[in-house]
C-alpha positions in Angstrom: 17.5 148.0 124.1 18.1 151.9 123.4 16.8 153.7 120.4 20.1 155.4 119.0 21.0 158.2 116.3 19.3 157.6 113.4 17.4 154.2 112.7 20.0 152.7 114.5 19.1 150.4 117.9 22.0 150.0 120.1 21.9 147.1 122.7 25.2 146.4 125.4 25.0 142.7 126.0 27.4 140.0 127.5 28.3 136.8 126.1 30.9 133.8 126.9 34.9 133.8 126.0 35.7 129.8 124.8 35.8 129.4 128.7 33.1 130.7 130.2 34.9 134.5 130.8 31.8 136.5 130.6 32.8 139.2 127.4 31.1 143.3 127.2 29.7 143.9 124.0 28.1 146.3 121.8 25.2 145.0 119.3 24.0 147.8 116.6 20.8 146.7 114.6 19.3 148.3 111.9 15.5 148.7 112.1 14.5 147.7 108.4 16.5 143.9 107.0 19.6 143.0 108.3 22.0 142.5 104.8 25.4 141.7 106.3 26.5 140.6 109.9 30.0 142.5 110.9 32.3 142.1 113.9 34.6 144.7 114.8 37.7 143.0 117.1 39.2 146.3 119.0 43.5 147.5 118.6 45.0 146.6 121.8 44.6 148.5 125.3 41.3 150.1 122.9 37.8 150.0 124.2 34.8 149.1 122.5 33.3 152.6 122.5 35.8 154.3 120.1 34.5 152.2 117.4 31.0 153.3 118.1 30.5 155.6 115.5 31.7 153.3 112.7 29.4 150.5 113.8 26.6 152.7 114.0 27.5 153.6 110.8 27.6 150.2 109.2 24.2 149.5 111.3 22.6 152.0 109.3 24.1 150.6 106.4 21.4 147.4 107.3 24.4 145.5 109.3 24.2 143.8 112.6 27.4 145.0 113.8 28.9 143.6 117.5 32.3 146.0 119.0 33.4 144.0 122.0 36.3 144.0 124.8 39.0 141.8 125.4 39.3 140.5 129.0 40.5 143.0 130.8 40.2 145.6 129.6 37.0 148.1 129.3 33.8 146.7 130.1 35.3 143.3 130.4 37.4 144.0 133.4 36.1 142.4 136.8 34.5 144.8 139.0 36.3 145.7 141.8 34.4 143.9 145.2 35.2 147.8 147.2 34.0 151.2 145.6 31.3 152.1 143.5 31.9 151.2 139.5 35.3 150.8 139.6 37.0 148.1 138.1 38.9 145.6 140.2 43.0 145.5 140.7 44.6 143.8 137.0 47.1 142.2 139.5 47.7 138.8 139.1 45.0 138.6 136.4 45.7 136.1 133.4 45.7 136.7 130.0 48.1 136.9 127.2 47.8 138.0 123.5 47.0 134.5 122.8 44.7 134.2 125.2 42.3 137.2 123.6 42.6 135.5 120.2 42.0 131.8 121.1 39.1 132.6 123.4 37.6 135.5 123.0 37.6 136.8 119.6 37.0 133.0 118.5 34.2 133.2 121.0 32.9 136.4 118.9 32.8 135.1 115.7 31.2 132.0 116.7 28.1 134.1 118.5 28.2 136.3 115.7 28.0 133.3 113.1 25.6 131.1 115.2 22.7 134.7 115.7 23.3 135.4 111.7 23.7 131.9 110.2 22.5 133.4 106.7 24.0 136.6 106.6 27.4 137.5 104.4 29.9 138.0 107.5 32.4 139.8 107.4 35.4 140.7 110.2 36.8 144.6 110.5 40.3 144.4 112.4 42.0 147.2 113.8 45.5 146.8 114.6 45.6 143.5 116.9 42.3 143.0 115.8 43.4 141.7 112.5 46.2 140.1 113.7 44.0 137.9 116.0 42.3 137.0 112.7 45.1 134.5 111.8 45.4 133.3 114.6 41.8 132.0 115.5 40.4 128.2 114.8 37.5 129.2 113.3 38.1 131.9 111.0 37.3 130.2 107.5 33.7 131.2 109.2 34.7 134.8 107.4 33.9 135.9 104.1 35.7 139.4 103.8 37.9 141.0 106.5 39.0 144.4 106.0 42.1 145.0 108.4 42.6 149.0 109.5 46.5 149.5 110.3 46.6 146.2 111.4 50.2 145.1 111.3 53.0 142.4 112.2 54.4 145.4 114.7 57.7 144.4 115.0 59.9 147.9 115.6 62.0 147.2 112.6 59.3 148.2 110.8 58.4 151.2 112.3 59.1 154.9 110.8 62.2 156.4 112.9 62.6 158.3 115.2 59.1 156.8 116.5 61.1 153.1 115.9 63.4 153.8 118.9 61.2 155.4 120.6 59.0 152.3 121.3 61.9 149.6 120.8 62.8 151.7 124.4 59.7 152.2 125.9 58.6 148.7 125.4 61.8 147.2 126.9 63.0 149.7 129.4 59.9 151.0 130.6 57.0 148.5 129.7 58.5 145.4 130.6 60.1 146.7 134.3 56.9 148.4 135.3 55.3 145.0 134.4 56.7 143.2 136.7 57.0 145.4 139.0 53.4 146.8 139.5 51.8 143.3 138.4 50.1 144.8 135.0 50.8 147.2 132.6 49.5 151.0 133.6 47.4 152.8 131.0 48.7 156.3 132.4 52.2 155.8 130.8 50.4 156.3 127.6 49.6 153.1 126.0 46.0 153.7 126.8 43.4 150.6 128.8 45.3 149.2 131.6 47.0 145.6 130.5 47.4 143.0 132.1 50.6 142.0 132.7 50.7 139.1 130.3 49.1 140.7 127.6 52.0 143.4 127.6 54.8 140.9 127.9 53.9 138.9 125.2 53.6 142.3 122.6 56.2 143.3 123.9 57.8 139.9 123.0 56.9 140.4 119.9 57.1 143.7 119.3 61.0 142.8 119.2 61.2 139.9 117.4 61.8 140.7 113.8 58.7 138.7 112.2 56.8 139.9 115.7 54.4 137.0 116.1 55.5 135.4 113.1 59.0 134.5 114.7 56.7 132.7 118.0 56.0 129.5 118.5 52.4 129.4 118.6 51.0 126.3 117.7 47.5 128.5 116.4 50.2 130.2 113.7 48.4 127.4 111.7 45.2 128.9 111.2 46.8 131.9 109.3 46.5 129.4 106.1 42.5 128.4 107.7 41.2 132.1 106.1 39.9 131.9 102.2 38.1 134.8 102.4 38.7 137.9 100.9 40.9 140.3 102.4 42.1 144.5 102.5 44.1 145.6 104.4 44.2 149.3 104.5 47.5 151.2 105.4 48.2 155.3 106.6 51.1 156.6 104.8 51.1 158.6 108.2 50.9 156.0 110.5 53.9 155.1 112.1 53.8 152.1 113.5 51.5 150.8 111.0 54.1 151.0 107.9 53.1 149.4 104.4 55.9 146.8 105.1 54.6 145.9 108.7 50.8 145.9 106.8 52.3 143.7 104.4 54.1 141.1 106.1 51.0 140.2 108.4 48.7 139.8 105.1 51.9 137.5 103.6 50.7 135.6 106.9 47.7 134.1 105.5 49.1 132.2 102.5 45.5 130.4 100.6 44.8 133.8 99.4 46.4 136.9 97.5 45.4 140.0 100.2 44.8 143.7 98.2 46.9 145.8 100.9 46.4 149.2 99.7 47.9 153.0 100.9 45.9 155.8 102.0 47.2 159.0 102.0 45.5 162.1 104.6 45.3 164.4 101.4 43.3 161.3 99.2 40.2 162.0 101.8 41.0 165.9 102.3 42.3 165.5 106.0 45.7 166.9 107.6 45.9 163.3 109.4 44.4 159.9 109.8 47.5 158.2 111.5 47.2 154.6 113.3 43.9 155.9 115.1 42.0 158.6 112.9 40.1 156.0 110.6 37.4 155.6 113.1 36.9 159.6 113.5 33.3 160.7 112.2 34.7 163.3 109.3 36.0 160.2 107.4 32.0 159.2 107.6 31.4 159.7 103.8 34.4 158.9 102.9 37.1 156.3 104.1 33.8 155.3 105.8 31.3 154.8 102.4 34.6 152.9 101.3 34.7 150.9 103.8 31.6 150.3 104.1 31.0 149.2 99.9 33.4 147.1 100.1 31.9 144.7 102.8 28.8 144.5 101.2 30.3 143.6 98.0 29.0 147.0 96.1 
């Protein structure tokens, strides 16, 4: 375990998914008393390192925080048998977005709940990370959920002209490439490389009017199991997670009345926030503080 900035310890760990697959994670711990447990679930094709600053901030405030990579992403990608510190090709790697939820997110929730049984347990979901909460069978373990730019990401609810670019890219570039190469390469602009099954399911959902709600996944019934508090943040300059898209996802949690908040960059003295900007350290004293206070019930 290595000492991090201020009074936070950082420990890189592994833990098993529900099928035994080894997932890479990072645990952020306060040196003092732990008062809350927090799990941060990533956006699609985004490595856990993006959330390091926010996780450290929460740990500084007394939270035990876990970030992790879904299978096939960053630290949870199998190593190559040849070459130094090179990841194994994703060709033939079997995974889907629904697998990420059922096998990886479910396991991360279980791992945190079993490790910190007496602490209030909060969940932070960025983009897909929020969607996944509705799909997992054990979401009732979570008492508070904060969604950051999490939405029902149908292209129809994105802002123009971005909506047309996304539709064309997913269907006329991404899908053919995934079939041709056997995976979706990050160099096309999606972030990390994605397993073929992940990208194809993502493209199917994006092309559907109600995103994943138009699928026939049995796991959709788990949305109704969540009974905790839910706050969903959307940002006025985010072309992907528009307020209608965020509201459509939130409406899936039928047992509760989620709170949806729209934040303008000018509200926090910023020029832009977009889909990823919440996690930039410049928002430590604004967005991060407000999020932490809500997560901790202050």
